[in-house]
C-alpha positions in Angstrom: -6.9 -137.8 -69.4 -10.2 -138.2 -67.6 -10.2 -138.1 -63.8 -10.6 -141.4 -62.1 -14.1 -141.9 -60.8 -14.4 -143.2 -57.2 -16.5 -146.2 -56.4 -19.8 -145.5 -54.5 -22.1 -148.3 -53.3 -25.7 -147.6 -54.1 -27.4 -151.0 -53.4 -26.8 -152.5 -50.0 -29.2 -155.5 -50.1 -28.4 -158.1 -52.8 -30.0 -161.5 -52.9 -27.7 -164.5 -53.0 -28.8 -165.2 -56.6 -27.9 -161.6 -57.6 -24.5 -162.1 -56.1 -23.9 -165.2 -58.0 -25.2 -163.6 -61.2 -22.9 -160.5 -60.7 -20.0 -162.8 -60.0 -20.6 -164.6 -63.3 -20.7 -161.3 -65.2 -17.5 -160.2 -63.6 -15.7 -163.4 -64.4 -16.9 -163.2 -68.0 -15.7 -159.6 -68.3 -12.3 -160.4 -66.8 -11.8 -163.3 -69.2 -12.6 -161.0 -72.1 -10.2 -158.4 -70.9 -7.4 -161.0 -70.7 -8.1 -161.9 -74.3 -7.9 -158.3 -75.2 -4.7 -157.8 -73.3 -3.2 -160.8 -75.2 -4.2 -159.1 -78.4 -2.6 -155.9 -77.4 0.6 -157.7 -76.4 0.7 -159.5 -79.8 0.1 -156.2 -81.6 2.8 -154.4 -79.7 5.2 -157.2 -80.5 4.5 -157.0 -84.2 6.9 -155.2 -86.6 4.4 -152.7 -87.9 5.6 -149.6 -86.0 7.5 -146.6 -87.4 11.0 -146.7 -86.0 11.2 -142.9 -86.1 8.8 -142.4 -83.2 10.6 -140.8 -80.2 11.1 -143.1 -77.2 9.4 -145.9 -79.1 11.3 -148.7 -77.4 10.9 -147.3 -73.9 7.1 -146.7 -74.3 6.7 -150.1 -75.8 8.4 -151.7 -72.8 6.2 -149.8 -70.4 3.0 -151.0 -72.2 4.2 -154.6 -72.2 4.9 -154.4 -68.4 1.5 -152.7 -67.9 -0.2 -155.6 -69.8 1.5 -158.2 -67.7 0.6 -156.3 -64.5 -3.1 -156.0 -65.6 -3.2 -159.7 -66.5 -1.9 -160.6 -63.1 -4.4 -158.3 -61.3 -7.2 -159.6 -63.5 -6.3 -163.2 -62.6 -6.1 -162.5 -58.9 -9.5 -160.7 -58.9 -11.0 -163.5 -60.9 -9.8 -166.1 -58.4 -11.2 -164.1 -55.5 -14.6 -163.9 -57.3 -14.7 -167.5 -58.2 -13.9 -168.5 -54.6 -16.6 -166.1 -53.3 -19.1 -167.3 -55.9 -18.4 -171.0 -55.0 -19.0 -170.2 -51.3 -22.3 -168.4 -52.0 -23.5 -171.1 -54.4 -22.4 -173.9 -52.0 -24.4 -172.2 -49.1 -27.5 -171.9 -51.4 -27.3 -175.6 -52.3 -26.8 -176.9 -48.8 -29.5 -178.5 -46.7 -28.9 -176.1 -43.8 -29.2 -172.6 -45.2 -27.1 -170.3 -43.1 -25.0 -167.4 -44.2 -23.0 -165.0 -42.2 -23.9 -161.4 -42.5 -20.4 -160.8 -43.8 -21.2 -162.1 -47.2 -22.4 -158.7 -48.3 -19.3 -157.0 -46.9 -17.2 -159.3 -49.0 -19.4 -158.6 -52.0 -18.9 -154.8 -51.5 -15.1 -155.3 -51.4 -15.2 -157.3 -54.6 -17.5 -154.7 -56.3 -15.1 -151.9 -55.4 -12.1 -154.0 -56.6 -13.7 -154.7 -59.9 -14.7 -151.1 -60.3 -11.2 -149.8 -59.6 -9.7 -152.4 -61.9 -12.1 -151.4 -64.7 -11.0 -147.8 -64.3 -7.3 -148.7 -64.5 -8.0 -150.9 -67.5 -9.9 -148.2 -69.4 -7.1 -145.7 -68.6 -4.5 -148.2 -70.0 -6.6 -148.8 -73.1 -6.9 -145.0 -73.7 -3.2 -144.5 -73.3 -2.4 -147.5 -75.6 -4.8 -146.3 -78.3 -3.3 -142.8 -78.2 0.2 -144.4 -78.5 -0.9 -146.6 -81.4 -2.5 -143.6 -83.2 0.9 -141.8 -83.0 3.0 -144.6 -84.4 0.9 -146.4 -87.0 
């Protein structure tokens, strides 16, 4: 398995409109991942697997639990992003334009959280694909 890559911030000055754009991209990606996870869950629950595979049931259950955990994490992150995006958008549309300097710190926290989630998601998909190759 590939080593997990650590997050490193490269850009420290994002405009508010870039933050809103990035947030929209993240939300879209998380929605796609949730649909993919639903597909994987449906696939794992189908009757198309060889019953002679060692530890099939145990591995199957672990993958189903991983899917549920990833869905929960995805939804939690998506809610944080939506709340942050709403706050930034609301500030941009207000008559009095004032923003605390902490908006970028929150952005960096979200970027790191998205990055780490994507790493976990890719690792999960790799493991699932290897499992599926073995049993189909």
